[in-house]
C-alpha positions, -999 to 999 in steps of 0.1 A, spaced: 898 215 -532 890 229 -568 890 264 -577 854 261 -587 844 247 -552 863 277 -535 844 301 -558 811 284 -550 818 288 -512 825 324 -516 795 332 -537 771 312 -514 788 331 -485 782 364 -502 744 356 -510 737 344 -474 756 372 -458 738 397 -480 704 384 -473 710 384 -434 722 421 -437 689 429 -455 669 409 -429 680 433 -400 667 469 -404 694 497 -406 725 504 -423 754 478 -417 784 494 -433 811 466 -436 835 454 -465 825 426 -489 848 401 -472 830 406 -439 797 398 -457 812 367 -470 827 358 -437 793 363 -419 776 341 -447 802 313 -445 801 315 -406 763 314 -406 764 284 -428 787 267 -404 765 275 -375 734 265 -393 748 233 -405 760 224 -369 724 233 -353 708 214 -383 729 183 -378 722 183 -340 686 187 -344 677 169 -376 706 148 -385 712 164 -417 735 194 -422 721 208 -455 696 235 -448 696 269 -463 670 279 -436 696 271 -408 723 286 -427 702 319 -431 693 319 -393 730 315 -385 740 343 -408 713 367 -391 726 356 -358 762 367 -366 749 401 -382 730 407 -350 761 400 -328 782 420 -352 759 450 -348 757 446 -310 794 440 -302 812 454 -329 792 487 -338 776 491 -304 741 498 -318 708 483 -310 692 457 -334 658 473 -336 641 506 -327 651 542 -337 688 535 -328 692 509 -353 683 533 -382 713 554 -373 746 551 -390 773 535 -366 796 561 -350 835 554 -353 
């Protein structure tokens, strides 16, 4: 792997993770490396689902949906907060 390829993966993970965090209402305080990991993980999940359904693994839409799913799971199981409603707008309690 080249350095440019690794940088491209990190940047695309950051963009996908940031867009997924914006799609879910309420604050999601997390470090930048977690946002990148959510974006990369969402790309993997979305690629697998796209490959299974349509035979192609390249789909920004499915990568975005996979990232949103990971943000929802992060909020529910790590931050122990609801996804929508009045409790979603409050900051997480440590």
